[in-house]
VONU-5945 format. One record per atom (N, C-alpha, C, O): atom name; residue in three letters; z, y negated, x negated. Coordinates in Angstrom, 1 decimal, padded with zeros to 4 digits, m for minus. Each point is the difference from the previous one (the first is absolute). Last residue first. Layout:
<recs>
+----+-----+--------+--------+--------+
! at !  aa !      Z !      Y !      X !
+----+-----+--------+--------+--------+
! CA ! ALA !      Z !      Y !      X !
...
+----+-----+--------+--------+--------+
</recs>
This chain:
<recs>
+----+-----+--------+--------+--------+
! at !  aa !      Z !      Y !      X !
+----+-----+--------+--------+--------+
!  N ! SER !  004.3 ! m020.0 !  013.4 !
! CA ! SER !  000.9 !  000.5 !  001.1 !
!  C ! SER ! m000.6 ! m000.4 !  001.4 !
!  O ! SER !  000.6 !  000.4 !  001.0 !
!  N ! SER ! m003.0 !  000.8 ! m006.0 !
! CA ! SER !  000.4 ! m001.1 !  000.9 !
!  C ! SER !  000.8 !  000.6 !  001.2 !
!  O ! SER ! m000.2 !  001.1 !  000.4 !
!  N ! VAL ! m001.1 !  000.2 ! m005.8 !
! CA ! VAL !  000.3 !  000.6 !  001.4 !
!  C ! VAL !  000.5 ! m001.1 !  000.9 !
!  O ! VAL !  001.1 ! m000.6 ! m000.3 !
!  N ! THR ! m004.0 !  001.2 ! m004.7 !
! CA ! THR !  000.7 ! m000.9 !  000.9 !
!  C ! THR !  000.2 !  000.7 !  001.4 !
!  O ! THR ! m001.0 !  000.3 !  000.6 !
!  N ! VAL ! m000.3 !  000.8 ! m006.1 !
! CA ! VAL !  000.1 !  000.6 !  001.3 !
!  C ! VAL !  000.9 ! m001.0 !  000.8 !
!  O ! VAL !  001.1 ! m000.3 ! m000.4 !
!  N ! LEU ! m004.2 !  000.2 ! m004.5 !
! CA ! LEU !  001.0 ! m000.6 !  000.9 !
!  C ! LEU ! m000.1 !  000.7 !  001.4 !
!  O ! LEU ! m001.1 !  000.2 !  000.6 !
!  N ! THR !  000.3 !  001.5 ! m005.9 !
! CA ! THR ! m000.7 ! m000.3 !  001.2 !
!  C ! THR !  001.0 ! m000.5 !  001.1 !
!  O ! THR !  001.0 !  000.6 !  000.1 !
!  N ! GLY ! m001.6 !  000.3 ! m006.0 !
! CA ! GLY !  000.7 ! m000.2 !  001.3 !
!  C ! GLY ! m000.9 ! m000.3 !  001.1 !
!  O ! GLY ! m001.1 ! m000.6 ! m000.1 !
!  N ! LYS !  000.2 !  001.8 ! m004.7 !
! CA ! LYS !  000.2 ! m001.4 !  000.3 !
!  C ! LYS !  000.8 ! m000.3 !  001.2 !
!  O ! LYS !  000.6 ! m001.1 !  000.2 !
!  N ! GLY !  000.2 !  005.7 ! m003.0 !
! CA ! GLY ! m001.1 ! m000.7 !  000.6 !
!  C ! GLY !  000.3 ! m001.4 !  000.3 !
!  O ! GLY !  001.1 ! m000.5 ! m000.3 !
!  N ! TRP !  001.1 !  003.6 ! m003.7 !
! CA ! TRP !  000.2 ! m000.6 !  001.3 !
!  C ! TRP ! m001.4 ! m000.6 !  000.5 !
!  O ! TRP ! m000.8 ! m000.4 ! m000.8 !
!  N ! TYR !  003.6 !  004.1 ! m003.0 !
! CA ! TYR ! m001.2 ! m000.9 !  000.3 !
!  C ! TYR !  000.2 ! m000.4 !  001.4 !
!  O ! TYR !  000.5 !  000.7 !  000.9 !
!  N ! ASN !  002.9 !  001.6 ! m004.9 !
! CA ! ASN ! m000.3 ! m000.4 !  001.3 !
!  C ! ASN ! m001.3 ! m000.9 !  000.1 !
!  O ! ASN ! m000.1 ! m000.9 ! m000.8 !
!  N ! VAL !  002.6 !  005.0 ! m002.6 !
! CA ! VAL ! m000.7 ! m001.3 !  000.1 !
!  C ! VAL ! m000.4 ! m000.3 !  001.4 !
!  O ! VAL ! m000.5 !  000.9 !  000.7 !
!  N ! ALA !  002.8 !  003.1 ! m002.5 !
! CA ! ALA !  000.8 ! m001.1 !  000.6 !
!  C ! ALA ! m000.7 ! m001.3 ! m000.1 !
!  O ! ALA !  000.7 ! m001.0 !  000.1 !
!  N ! SER ! m002.4 !  005.4 ! m001.4 !
! CA ! SER !  000.7 ! m000.8 ! m001.1 !
!  C ! SER !  000.7 ! m001.2 !  000.5 !
!  O ! SER !  000.5 ! m000.8 ! m000.7 !
!  N ! SER ! m003.2 !  003.6 !  003.5 !
! CA ! SER !  001.0 !  000.9 ! m000.5 !
!  C ! SER !  000.8 ! m000.7 ! m001.2 !
!  O ! SER !  001.1 !  000.5 ! m000.4 !
!  N ! THR ! m003.2 ! m003.8 !  004.0 !
! CA ! THR ! m000.5 !  001.1 ! m000.8 !
!  C ! THR !  001.2 !  000.9 ! m000.5 !
!  O ! THR !  001.1 ! m000.4 !  000.2 !
!  N ! GLN ! m002.1 ! m002.9 !  004.3 !
! CA ! GLN !  000.9 !  000.2 ! m001.2 !
!  C ! GLN ! m000.5 !  001.2 ! m000.7 !
!  O ! GLN ! m000.3 !  001.0 !  000.6 !
!  N ! LEU ! m001.5 ! m004.9 !  003.2 !
! CA ! LEU ! m000.2 !  001.3 ! m000.6 !
!  C ! LEU !  000.9 !  000.1 ! m001.2 !
!  O ! LEU !  000.0 ! m000.9 ! m000.9 !
!  N ! ASN ! m000.5 ! m002.3 !  005.8 !
! CA ! ASN !  000.5 !  000.3 ! m001.4 !
!  C ! ASN ! m000.4 !  001.4 ! m000.4 !
!  O ! ASN !  000.0 !  000.9 !  000.8 !
!  N ! CYS ! m001.2 ! m005.2 !  003.1 !
! CA ! CYS ! m000.1 !  001.4 ! m000.5 !
!  C ! CYS !  000.5 !  000.1 ! m001.4 !
!  O ! CYS ! m000.2 ! m000.8 ! m000.8 !
!  N ! SER !  001.5 ! m002.8 !  004.8 !
! CA ! SER ! m000.6 !  000.2 ! m001.3 !
!  C ! SER !  000.0 !  001.5 ! m000.3 !
!  O ! SER !  001.0 !  000.7 !  000.2 !
!  N ! TYR ! m000.4 ! m004.6 !  004.1 !
! CA ! TYR !  000.2 !  001.4 ! m000.4 !
!  C ! TYR ! m000.8 !  000.2 ! m001.3 !
!  O ! TYR ! m001.2 ! m000.3 ! m000.1 !
!  N ! ILE !  003.6 ! m004.0 !  002.9 !
! CA ! ILE ! m001.1 !  000.4 ! m000.9 !
!  C ! ILE !  000.3 !  001.4 ! m000.5 !
!  O ! ILE !  001.0 !  000.2 ! m000.6 !
!  N ! ALA !  000.8 ! m001.8 !  005.4 !
! CA ! ALA !  000.3 ! m000.1 ! m001.4 !
!  C ! ALA ! m001.4 !  000.1 ! m000.7 !
!  O ! ALA ! m001.0 !  000.4 !  000.5 !
!  N ! THR !  003.7 !  000.6 !  004.5 !
! CA ! THR ! m000.9 ! m001.0 ! m000.6 !
!  C ! THR !  000.3 ! m000.2 ! m001.4 !
!  O ! THR !  001.2 ! m000.3 ! m000.4 !
!  N ! ASP !  001.2 !  003.1 !  003.6 !
! CA ! ASP ! m000.8 !  000.6 ! m001.0 !
!  C ! ASP ! m001.0 ! m000.9 ! m000.6 !
!  O ! ASP ! m000.7 !  000.3 ! m001.0 !
!  N ! GLU !  003.7 ! m001.6 !  004.5 !
! CA ! GLU !  000.7 !  000.1 ! m001.2 !
!  C ! GLU ! m000.8 !  000.8 ! m001.1 !
!  O ! GLU !  000.4 !  000.1 ! m001.1 !
!  N ! PRO ! m001.9 ! m000.5 !  005.7 !
! CA ! PRO ! m000.2 ! m001.2 ! m000.7 !
!  C ! PRO !  000.7 !  000.0 ! m001.4 !
!  O ! PRO ! m000.5 ! m000.6 ! m001.0 !
!  N ! LYS ! m001.2 !  005.3 !  002.8 !
! CA ! LYS !  001.0 ! m001.0 !  000.5 !
!  C ! LYS ! m000.2 ! m001.3 ! m000.8 !
!  O ! LYS ! m000.6 !  000.0 ! m001.1 !
!  N ! LEU ! m002.3 !  005.0 !  002.4 !
! CA ! LEU !  000.4 ! m001.2 ! m000.9 !
!  C ! LEU !  000.9 ! m001.0 !  000.7 !
!  O ! LEU ! m000.1 ! m000.2 !  001.2 !
!  N ! SER ! m001.9 !  005.0 ! m000.3 !
! CA ! SER !  001.2 ! m000.7 !  000.6 !
!  C ! SER !  000.5 ! m001.1 ! m000.9 !
!  O ! SER !  001.2 ! m000.2 ! m000.2 !
!  N ! ASN ! m004.1 !  003.1 ! m002.7 !
! CA ! ASN !  000.0 !  000.0 !  001.4 !
!  C ! ASN !  001.3 ! m000.7 !  000.5 !
!  O ! ASN !  001.0 ! m000.3 ! m000.7 !
!  N ! MET ! m004.2 !  001.2 ! m004.0 !
! CA ! MET !  001.1 ! m000.7 !  000.6 !
!  C ! MET ! m000.1 ! m000.1 !  001.5 !
!  O ! MET ! m000.9 ! m000.6 !  000.5 !
!  N ! GLN ! m001.0 !  003.4 ! m005.2 !
! CA ! GLN ! m000.2 ! m000.2 !  001.5 !
!  C ! GLN !  001.3 ! m000.6 !  000.5 !
!  O ! GLN !  001.0 !  000.6 ! m000.1 !
!  N ! LEU ! m003.3 ! m000.2 ! m004.9 !
! CA ! LEU !  001.3 ! m000.3 !  000.7 !
!  C ! LEU ! m000.4 ! m000.2 !  001.5 !
!  O ! LEU ! m000.5 ! m001.1 !  000.3 !
!  N ! TYR ! m001.8 !  003.6 ! m005.1 !
! CA ! TYR ! m000.1 ! m000.7 !  001.3 !
!  C ! TYR !  001.4 ! m000.3 !  000.5 !
!  O ! TYR !  000.9 !  000.8 ! m000.2 !
!  N ! VAL ! m003.9 !  000.3 ! m004.7 !
! CA ! VAL !  001.2 !  000.2 !  000.8 !
!  C ! VAL ! m000.1 ! m000.9 !  001.2 !
!  O ! VAL ! m000.5 ! m001.1 !  000.0 !
!  N ! THR ! m003.0 !  003.5 ! m004.0 !
! CA ! THR !  000.3 ! m001.1 !  001.0 !
!  C ! THR !  001.3 !  000.4 !  000.8 !
!  O ! THR !  000.2 !  001.2 !  000.3 !
!  N ! ASN ! m003.6 !  001.1 ! m003.5 !
! CA ! ASN !  001.1 ! m000.8 ! m000.7 !
!  C ! ASN !  000.5 ! m001.2 !  000.9 !
!  O ! ASN !  000.1 ! m001.1 ! m000.5 !
!  N ! LYS ! m003.3 !  004.7 !  001.6 !
! CA ! LYS ! m000.4 ! m001.4 !  000.0 !
!  C ! LYS !  001.0 ! m000.9 ! m000.8 !
!  O ! LYS ! m000.2 ! m001.2 ! m000.1 !
!  N ! THR !  000.8 !  005.9 !  000.7 !
! CA ! THR ! m001.4 !  000.0 ! m000.4 !
!  C ! THR ! m000.5 ! m001.5 ! m000.1 !
!  O ! THR ! m000.9 ! m000.2 ! m000.7 !
!  N ! ASN !  005.3 !  001.3 !  002.3 !
! CA ! ASN ! m000.1 !  000.2 ! m001.5 !
!  C ! ASN ! m001.4 ! m000.2 ! m000.4 !
!  O ! ASN ! m000.3 ! m000.4 ! m001.1 !
!  N ! ASP !  003.0 ! m001.7 !  005.2 !
! CA ! ASP ! m001.2 !  000.8 ! m000.2 !
!  C ! ASP ! m000.3 !  000.1 ! m001.5 !
!  O ! ASP ! m000.5 ! m000.9 ! m000.6 !
!  N ! LYS !  005.1 ! m000.2 !  004.0 !
! CA ! LYS ! m000.9 ! m000.2 ! m001.1 !
!  C ! LYS ! m001.2 !  000.9 !  000.1 !
!  O ! LYS !  000.0 !  001.0 !  000.7 !
!  N ! SER !  004.5 ! m003.6 !  002.3 !
! CA ! SER ! m000.8 !  001.2 ! m000.3 !
!  C ! SER ! m000.9 ! m000.3 ! m001.2 !
!  O ! SER ! m000.2 ! m001.2 ! m000.4 !
!  N ! ILE !  004.7 ! m000.8 !  003.8 !
! CA ! ILE ! m000.8 ! m000.1 ! m001.3 !
!  C ! ILE ! m000.8 !  001.3 ! m000.2 !
!  O ! ILE !  000.6 !  001.1 !  000.2 !
!  N ! THR !  001.7 ! m003.8 !  004.3 !
! CA ! THR ! m000.3 !  001.3 ! m000.7 !
!  C ! THR ! m000.9 ! m000.3 ! m001.2 !
!  O ! THR ! m001.0 ! m000.7 !  000.1 !
!  N ! PHE !  004.7 ! m001.9 !  003.8 !
! CA ! PHE ! m001.0 ! m000.1 ! m001.0 !
!  C ! PHE ! m000.3 !  001.4 ! m000.6 !
!  O ! PHE !  001.0 !  000.8 ! m000.1 !
!  N ! ARG !  002.2 ! m001.3 !  003.6 !
! CA ! ARG ! m001.0 ! m000.9 !  000.4 !
!  C ! ARG ! m001.2 !  000.0 ! m001.0 !
!  O ! ARG ! m001.2 ! m000.1 !  000.4 !
!  N ! GLY !  005.2 !  002.7 ! m001.0 !
! CA ! GLY ! m000.4 !  000.3 !  001.4 !
!  C ! GLY ! m001.1 ! m000.9 !  000.5 !
!  O ! GLY ! m000.6 !  000.3 !  001.0 !
!  N ! LYS !  003.4 ! m002.3 ! m004.9 !
! CA ! LYS !  000.0 !  001.4 !  000.3 !
!  C ! LYS ! m000.4 !  000.3 !  001.5 !
!  O ! LYS !  000.6 ! m000.7 !  000.8 !
!  N ! VAL !  000.2 ! m003.6 ! m003.3 !
! CA ! VAL ! m001.3 !  000.4 !  000.5 !
!  C ! VAL ! m000.1 !  001.5 !  000.4 !
!  O ! VAL ! m001.1 !  000.4 !  000.4 !
!  N ! SER !  005.0 ! m002.7 ! m002.2 !
! CA ! SER ! m000.5 ! m000.9 !  001.0 !
!  C ! SER ! m001.3 !  000.4 !  000.6 !
!  O ! SER ! m000.4 ! m000.5 !  001.0 !
!  N ! ASN !  002.7 !  002.8 ! m004.6 !
! CA ! ASN !  000.6 !  000.3 !  001.3 !
!  C ! ASN ! m000.7 ! m000.9 !  001.1 !
!  O ! ASN ! m000.1 !  000.5 !  001.1 !
!  N ! ALA ! m002.8 !  000.8 ! m005.4 !
! CA ! ALA !  001.2 ! m000.9 !  000.3 !
!  C ! ALA !  000.5 !  000.3 !  001.4 !
!  O ! ALA ! m000.8 !  000.4 !  000.9 !
!  N ! TYR ! m001.8 !  003.5 ! m003.6 !
! CA ! TYR ! m000.2 ! m001.2 !  000.9 !
!  C ! TYR !  001.3 ! m000.8 !  000.0 !
!  O ! TYR !  001.1 !  000.5 !  000.0 !
!  N ! TYR ! m004.0 !  003.7 ! m002.9 !
! CA ! TYR !  001.2 ! m000.8 !  000.2 !
!  C ! TYR ! m000.3 ! m001.2 !  000.9 !
!  O ! TYR ! m001.0 ! m000.6 ! m000.1 !
!  N ! THR ! m001.3 !  005.9 ! m001.4 !
! CA ! THR !  000.0 ! m001.4 !  000.4 !
!  C ! THR !  001.4 ! m000.6 !  000.1 !
!  O ! THR !  001.0 !  000.7 !  000.1 !
!  N ! SER ! m004.4 !  003.6 ! m002.5 !
! CA ! SER !  001.3 ! m000.4 !  000.6 !
!  C ! SER !  000.0 ! m001.5 !  000.2 !
!  O ! SER ! m000.6 ! m000.8 ! m000.7 !
!  N ! GLY ! m003.0 !  003.5 ! m001.4 !
! CA ! GLY ! m000.1 ! m000.6 !  001.3 !
!  C ! GLY !  001.3 ! m000.4 !  000.7 !
!  O ! GLY !  000.0 ! m000.3 !  001.1 !
!  N ! ILE ! m001.6 !  002.3 ! m005.6 !
! CA ! ILE !  000.6 !  000.9 !  001.0 !
!  C ! ILE !  000.0 ! m000.6 !  001.4 !
!  O ! ILE !  000.3 !  000.7 !  000.9 !
!  N ! SER ! m002.4 ! m003.1 ! m004.7 !
! CA ! SER ! m000.2 !  001.4 ! m000.2 !
!  C ! SER !  000.5 !  000.8 !  001.2 !
!  O ! SER ! m000.8 !  000.9 !  000.5 !
!  N ! TRP !  001.4 ! m005.7 ! m000.7 !
! CA ! TRP ! m001.4 !  000.3 !  000.0 !
!  C ! TRP ! m000.3 !  001.5 ! m000.1 !
!  O ! TRP ! m001.0 !  000.5 !  000.6 !
!  N ! ASN !  005.1 ! m003.1 !  001.9 !
! CA ! ASN ! m000.2 !  000.7 ! m001.3 !
!  C ! ASN ! m001.4 !  000.5 !  000.0 !
!  O ! ASN ! m000.5 !  000.7 !  000.9 !
!  N ! ILE !  002.3 ! m005.0 !  001.9 !
! CA ! ILE ! m000.4 !  001.4 !  000.1 !
!  C ! ILE ! m000.3 !  000.5 ! m001.4 !
!  O ! ILE ! m000.6 ! m000.6 ! m000.8 !
!  N ! ARG !  003.3 ! m003.7 !  003.9 !
! CA ! ARG ! m000.6 !  000.5 ! m001.2 !
!  C ! ARG ! m000.4 !  001.5 !  000.2 !
!  O ! ARG !  000.5 !  000.7 !  000.9 !
!  N ! ALA !  001.1 ! m005.7 !  001.9 !
! CA ! ALA ! m000.3 !  001.4 !  000.0 !
!  C ! ALA ! m000.6 !  000.4 ! m001.3 !
!  O ! ALA ! m000.7 ! m000.8 ! m000.6 !
!  N ! VAL !  002.8 ! m003.5 !  001.4 !
! CA ! VAL ! m000.2 !  000.4 !  001.3 !
!  C ! VAL ! m000.2 !  001.6 !  000.1 !
!  O ! VAL !  000.7 !  000.6 !  000.8 !
!  N ! VAL !  001.9 ! m004.4 ! m004.3 !
! CA ! VAL ! m000.8 !  001.1 !  000.2 !
!  C ! VAL ! m000.2 !  000.4 !  001.5 !
!  O ! VAL !  001.0 ! m000.1 !  000.7 !
!  N ! GLU ! m000.1 ! m005.0 ! m002.5 !
! CA ! GLU !  000.7 !  001.3 !  000.3 !
!  C ! GLU ! m001.0 !  001.1 !  000.1 !
!  O ! GLU ! m001.2 ! m000.2 !  000.4 !
!  N ! ARG !  002.1 ! m005.4 ! m002.2 !
! CA ! ARG ! m000.9 !  001.1 !  000.3 !
!  C ! ARG !  000.8 !  001.3 !  000.2 !
!  O ! ARG !  001.0 !  000.3 ! m000.7 !
!  N ! GLU !  001.3 ! m004.9 !  002.0 !
! CA ! GLU ! m000.4 !  000.7 ! m001.2 !
!  C ! GLU ! m001.0 !  001.1 !  000.4 !
!  O ! GLU !  000.0 !  000.5 !  001.1 !
!  N ! LYS !  000.4 ! m005.2 !  001.7 !
! CA ! LYS !  000.7 !  001.3 ! m000.3 !
!  C ! LYS ! m000.5 !  000.6 ! m001.2 !
!  O ! LYS ! m001.1 ! m000.3 ! m000.5 !
!  N ! GLY ! m000.6 ! m003.7 !  002.7 !
! CA ! GLY !  001.4 ! m000.3 ! m000.3 !
!  C ! GLY !  000.8 !  001.3 ! m000.3 !
!  O ! GLY !  001.2 ! m000.1 ! m000.1 !
!  N ! PRO ! m005.7 !  001.0 !  002.5 !
! CA ! PRO !  000.4 ! m001.3 ! m000.5 !
!  C ! PRO !  001.5 ! m000.2 ! m000.2 !
!  O ! PRO !  000.8 !  000.3 !  001.0 !
!  N ! ALA ! m002.7 !  004.6 ! m001.5 !
! CA ! ALA !  000.0 ! m001.0 !  001.1 !
!  C ! ALA !  000.4 ! m001.3 ! m000.6 !
!  O ! ALA !  000.7 ! m000.1 ! m001.0 !
!  N ! GLN ! m002.8 !  004.8 ! m001.1 !
! CA ! GLN !  000.9 ! m001.1 ! m000.3 !
!  C ! GLN ! m000.2 ! m001.0 !  001.2 !
!  O ! GLN ! m001.1 ! m000.6 !  000.1 !
!  N ! ARG !  000.2 !  006.2 ! m001.6 !
! CA ! ARG ! m000.3 ! m001.2 !  000.8 !
!  C ! ARG !  001.0 ! m001.1 ! m000.4 !
!  O ! ARG !  001.1 !  000.3 ! m000.4 !
!  N ! TYR ! m003.6 !  004.9 ! m001.3 !
! CA ! TYR !  001.2 ! m000.9 !  000.0 !
!  C ! TYR ! m000.4 ! m001.2 !  000.9 !
!  O ! TYR ! m001.2 ! m000.3 !  000.2 !
!  N ! TRP ! m000.7 !  005.7 ! m001.2 !
! CA ! TRP ! m000.1 ! m001.4 !  000.5 !
!  C ! TRP !  001.3 ! m000.7 !  000.0 !
!  O ! TRP !  001.0 !  000.6 !  000.3 !
!  N ! GLY ! m003.5 !  003.7 ! m003.4 !
! CA ! GLY !  000.9 ! m000.4 !  001.1 !
!  C ! GLY ! m000.4 ! m001.4 !  000.5 !
!  O ! GLY ! m000.8 ! m000.7 ! m000.6 !
!  N ! MET !  000.1 !  005.4 ! m003.0 !
! CA ! MET ! m000.6 ! m001.2 !  000.6 !
!  C ! MET !  000.8 ! m000.4 !  001.2 !
!  O ! MET !  000.6 !  000.8 !  000.6 !
!  N ! THR !  000.2 !  002.5 ! m005.4 !
! CA ! THR !  000.2 ! m000.4 !  001.4 !
!  C ! THR ! m000.9 ! m001.2 !  000.4 !
!  O ! THR ! m000.4 ! m000.8 ! m000.9 !
!  N ! LEU ! m000.4 !  003.1 ! m003.2 !
! CA ! LEU !  001.1 !  000.8 !  000.5 !
!  C ! LEU !  000.3 ! m000.3 !  001.5 !
!  O ! LEU !  000.1 !  000.9 !  000.8 !
!  N ! MET ! m004.6 ! m001.1 ! m004.6 !
! CA ! MET !  000.7 ! m000.5 !  001.2 !
!  C ! MET !  001.2 !  000.9 !  000.4 !
!  O ! MET ! m000.1 !  001.2 !  000.0 !
!  N ! SER ! m003.4 ! m001.3 ! m003.7 !
! CA ! SER !  001.5 !  000.2 ! m000.2 !
!  C ! SER !  000.8 ! m000.5 !  001.2 !
!  O ! SER !  001.1 ! m000.4 ! m000.2 !
!  N ! PHE ! m006.0 !  000.2 ! m000.2 !
! CA ! PHE !  000.4 !  001.4 ! m000.3 !
!  C ! PHE !  001.5 !  000.2 ! m000.1 !
!  O ! PHE !  000.4 !  001.1 !  000.1 !
!  N ! THR ! m003.4 ! m005.2 !  000.7 !
! CA ! THR !  000.9 !  000.5 !  001.0 !
!  C ! THR !  000.5 !  001.4 ! m000.2 !
!  O ! THR !  000.7 !  000.6 !  000.8 !
!  N ! ARG ! m003.3 ! m004.9 ! m002.9 !
! CA ! ARG !  000.7 !  001.1 ! m000.6 !
!  C ! ARG !  001.0 !  000.6 !  000.9 !
!  O ! ARG !  001.2 ! m000.3 ! m000.1 !
!  N ! GLY ! m005.0 ! m002.2 !  002.6 !
! CA ! GLY !  000.3 ! m000.2 ! m001.5 !
!  C ! GLY !  000.7 !  001.2 ! m000.5 !
!  O ! GLY ! m000.3 !  001.2 !  000.4 !
!  N ! SER !  000.6 ! m002.8 !  004.8 !
! CA ! SER ! m001.0 !  000.3 ! m000.9 !
!  C ! SER !  000.4 ! m000.2 ! m001.4 !
!  O ! SER !  001.0 ! m000.7 ! m000.2 !
!  N ! ALA !  000.8 !  001.0 !  005.8 !
! CA ! ALA !  000.3 ! m000.1 ! m001.4 !
!  C ! ALA ! m001.2 !  000.4 ! m000.8 !
!  O ! ALA ! m000.7 !  001.0 !  000.4 !
!  N ! ALA !  001.9 ! m002.9 !  004.9 !
! CA ! ALA ! m000.8 !  000.9 ! m000.8 !
!  C ! ALA !  000.3 ! m000.3 ! m001.5 !
!  O ! ALA ! m000.1 ! m001.2 ! m000.4 !
!  N ! CYS !  002.3 !  000.5 !  005.6 !
! CA ! CYS !  000.1 ! m000.5 ! m001.4 !
!  C ! CYS ! m000.7 !  001.1 ! m000.9 !
!  O ! CYS !  000.3 !  001.1 ! m000.1 !
!  N ! SER !  000.6 ! m002.9 !  005.7 !
! CA ! SER ! m000.5 !  000.9 ! m001.0 !
!  C ! SER !  000.1 ! m000.6 ! m001.4 !
!  O ! SER !  000.0 ! m001.2 ! m000.1 !
!  N ! LEU !  002.2 !  000.8 !  005.6 !
! CA ! LEU ! m000.3 ! m000.6 ! m001.3 !
!  C ! LEU ! m000.5 !  001.1 ! m000.9 !
!  O ! LEU !  000.4 !  001.2 !  000.0 !
!  N ! ARG !  000.1 ! m002.1 !  005.5 !
! CA ! ARG ! m000.1 !  001.0 ! m001.0 !
!  C ! ARG ! m000.4 ! m000.7 ! m001.3 !
!  O ! ARG ! m001.0 ! m000.7 ! m000.1 !
!  N ! LEU !  003.5 ! m000.6 !  005.3 !
! CA ! LEU ! m001.0 ! m000.3 ! m001.1 !
!  C ! LEU !  000.0 !  001.1 ! m001.0 !
!  O ! LEU !  001.0 !  000.8 ! m000.1 !
!  N ! SER !  000.9 ! m002.1 !  005.6 !
! CA ! SER ! m000.2 !  000.8 ! m001.2 !
!  C ! SER ! m001.0 ! m000.6 ! m001.0 !
!  O ! SER ! m000.9 ! m000.7 !  000.4 !
!  N ! GLY !  004.5 ! m001.1 !  004.0 !
! CA ! GLY ! m001.3 !  000.4 ! m000.5 !
!  C ! GLY !  000.0 !  000.9 ! m001.2 !
!  O ! GLY !  001.1 !  000.3 ! m000.6 !
!  N ! GLY !  002.6 ! m002.7 !  002.7 !
! CA ! GLY ! m000.3 !  001.3 !  000.7 !
!  C ! GLY ! m001.3 !  000.6 ! m000.4 !
!  O ! GLY ! m000.3 !  001.1 !  000.3 !
!  N ! ALA !  000.8 ! m006.3 ! m000.8 !
! CA ! ALA !  001.1 !  000.9 !  000.0 !
!  C ! ALA ! m000.3 !  001.3 !  000.8 !
!  O ! ALA ! m000.5 ! m000.1 !  001.1 !
!  N ! GLN ! m003.7 ! m002.5 ! m002.9 !
! CA ! GLN !  001.1 ! m000.3 !  000.9 !
!  C ! GLN !  001.1 !  001.1 ! m000.2 !
!  O ! GLN ! m000.3 !  001.1 ! m000.4 !
!  N ! VAL ! m003.1 ! m002.8 ! m003.5 !
! CA ! VAL !  000.1 !  001.0 !  001.1 !
!  C ! VAL !  001.2 ! m000.4 !  000.8 !
!  O ! VAL !  000.9 ! m000.6 ! m000.5 !
!  N ! LEU ! m004.3 ! m000.8 ! m004.1 !
! CA ! LEU !  000.9 ! m000.5 !  001.0 !
!  C ! LEU !  000.0 !  001.0 !  001.2 !
!  O ! LEU ! m001.1 !  000.4 !  000.4 !
!  N ! GLY !  000.1 !  000.9 ! m005.8 !
! CA ! GLY ! m000.5 ! m000.9 !  001.1 !
!  C ! GLY !  001.0 ! m000.4 !  001.0 !
!  O ! GLY !  001.2 !  000.1 ! m000.3 !
!  N ! GLY ! m002.9 !  003.7 ! m004.1 !
! CA ! GLY !  000.9 ! m000.9 !  000.6 !
!  C ! GLY ! m000.6 ! m000.9 !  001.1 !
!  O ! GLY ! m001.2 !  000.1 !  000.2 !
!  N ! GLY ! m001.1 !  003.2 ! m003.1 !
! CA ! GLY !  000.5 !  000.4 !  001.3 !
!  C ! GLY !  001.1 ! m000.9 !  000.6 !
!  O ! GLY !  000.4 !  000.3 !  001.1 !
!  N ! SER ! m001.8 !  001.1 ! m006.5 !
! CA ! SER ! m000.7 ! m000.5 !  001.2 !
!  C ! SER !  000.8 !  000.3 !  001.2 !
!  O ! SER !  000.8 !  000.9 !  000.0 !
!  N ! GLU ! m000.7 ! m001.0 ! m006.0 !
! CA ! GLU !  000.6 !  000.2 !  001.3 !
!  C ! GLU ! m001.0 ! m000.5 !  001.1 !
!  O ! GLU ! m000.8 ! m000.9 ! m000.2 !
!  N ! VAL !  000.7 !  002.7 ! m005.2 !
! CA ! VAL ! m000.7 ! m000.9 !  001.0 !
!  C ! VAL !  000.5 !  000.4 !  001.4 !
!  O ! VAL ! m000.1 !  001.1 !  000.5 !
!  N ! LEU !  001.2 ! m000.4 ! m006.2 !
! CA ! LEU !  000.4 !  000.3 !  001.4 !
!  C ! LEU ! m000.6 ! m001.0 !  000.9 !
!  O ! LEU !  000.2 ! m001.2 ! m000.1 !
!  N ! GLN ! m000.7 !  003.2 ! m005.3 !
! CA ! GLN ! m000.2 ! m001.0 !  001.0 !
!  C ! GLN !  000.3 !  000.5 !  001.3 !
!  O ! GLN ! m000.3 !  001.2 !  000.4 !
!  N ! VAL !  001.6 ! m000.1 ! m005.9 !
! CA ! VAL ! m000.2 !  000.5 !  001.4 !
!  C ! VAL ! m000.2 ! m001.2 !  000.9 !
!  O ! VAL !  000.6 ! m001.0 ! m000.2 !
!  N ! GLN ! m000.9 !  002.5 ! m005.5 !
! CA ! GLN !  000.3 ! m000.9 !  001.1 !
!  C ! GLN ! m000.3 !  000.6 !  001.3 !
!  O ! GLN ! m000.9 !  000.9 !  000.1 !
+----+-----+--------+--------+--------+
</recs>
């Protein structure tokens, strides 16, 4: 089993910044990717950013390119999401995801990000 613990959500004004963290523990030896997804009220969950744990390649949703940066610390099994120039439409519950090489997905409980206008 894998446990994911997120932190860093909160309330911020439009144009502000937040950094989310997600620490993985447990059976992390088969990690393939880690990433962040979000779900806004009344909308489906969408991928925000992902990072390949071994080679560090990244993927970003078009809506966050140039504003958000995903990074990782292999020594801490932690992934970060630096969110800059936040917009009200970024308001959502952000959930950490870990996918293993066997295509098993683990999810964190989620952290709320609220961007006020």
